[in-house]
N, C-alpha and C positions, 0 to 999 in steps of 0.2 A: 411229618414235617418238623425239622428242628427249629425252635423258635429262639431259645437262649441257650448259651453255654457258659457255665461258671465252673472254675476249678475249685476243688476242695482238697481235703486231706487225701492221703494215699488210700487206694482201694474204694474211693467214693467219688462221685461226681454228680452234677446236676445238669439236665437238659430237659426241655419241655417239649411234649409231643401232643399232637392233636388227634391222634387215633391209637387205640389199643394195640394194633398190630405192630405199628412202628416202635412203640414203647417196649413191647415184649422182645422184638428183634434187637433193640439196643441193650436190653437187659441180658439177652443171650450173648451178644457180642461182648459185653462187660465180663461175663463169666469166662468165655473163651479167652479173652485178653489176659485175665488173671492166671488161667490155667497155663497159658503160654509162658508167662513170666515166671511161674513157679517151676515149670518143666525145664525151661531154658537154664534157670539157676542150678538145677540139680543134675542135669545130664548133658548140658551144652546145646547150642543152637542146632547144629547139624542133626544130631540124634533126635532132637524134641520135634522136628517138622512133622514126621509121620504121626507121632502121638497127638500133637494139636489138631491136625487134620482129622484124625479119627474122632477125637472128642468133639470137634465142631460138627461133624457129620452125624454123630449120635443123638443129636437133639431132636425131639419131637414135641409137638404142642397139641394137647387134647382140650378141646373146647366143650365145656359143660355148661349147664343152666346157671349155676352159682359160681363156678370157678373155672379158671383155665389152668390146667396142669402142665408144667414145664418138666420135661423128662430128659435125662441123658444117661447113657450106659445103663439103662434099665433102673435108674434111681430117680425118684422125684426130687428135683432141685428146688422147686417153690410152686406155690399156688398164687394166682392173681385173682382178685375179686372181680367177677363178671356180671355184677348186678348193681343197679342204683338203689335197689329195695333192701340192701343189707342194713340192719340197724346199727351195727357196731363199726363197719368199715366203709370207706369210699370206694367207688368204682375205680378199678386199676391198682388198689393197694396189694403190695407183696406180702405174702404169709409164708412162714416157714412150714415145712411139711411135718405133720405129727406122724404120718405113716403114709403108705402109698396111696391110700384112698381119701384122706381127710388132712386139712391144714390145722396148724396150732392157731386157735382163735383168741390167743391172749394179747397179741399186739401186732400191728402192721410193721413191717421191716423196710418200708418205702413205698413208693408209688410209681408205677411205669409211665403213667401220663406226665406226672410232675418230673419224672426222670431222676428221682432221688433213689439211687442205687448205693447200697453198701453191703459189704460181706466179701465172699471170695467165689471161686469156681465151685465149691461145694454147696452154695446156695446162700440165702440171706444170713446175716449176722444173728448171734443169739442175742438175747436181752442181757443187759449189764446188771 
């Protein structure tokens, strides 16, 4: 359920969600929208339709005890913290993938419940 919408800079926006599934769905929509924008700019709107649809359909979500893994085209796009018991991160925090099996635990890149998304279709932004 969307509670609040706030526009921010390009490639990021803020929306608030009451459940993790809605937040993850919105984060995937964010990545698909960015992919569409990049693809349309590079190959044109008509040619991009099939590529964007294939990218959108390639997403899968694997729920684990500690993390929810977001995968597209056999590549991990992000991990989402799936526990209130994590000492470093909050439930719903977005973590960059360190590899296929584990997240980079150096810093959260947003939160799907708070709806704070930044990055691109390739995943969360790197730290500056």
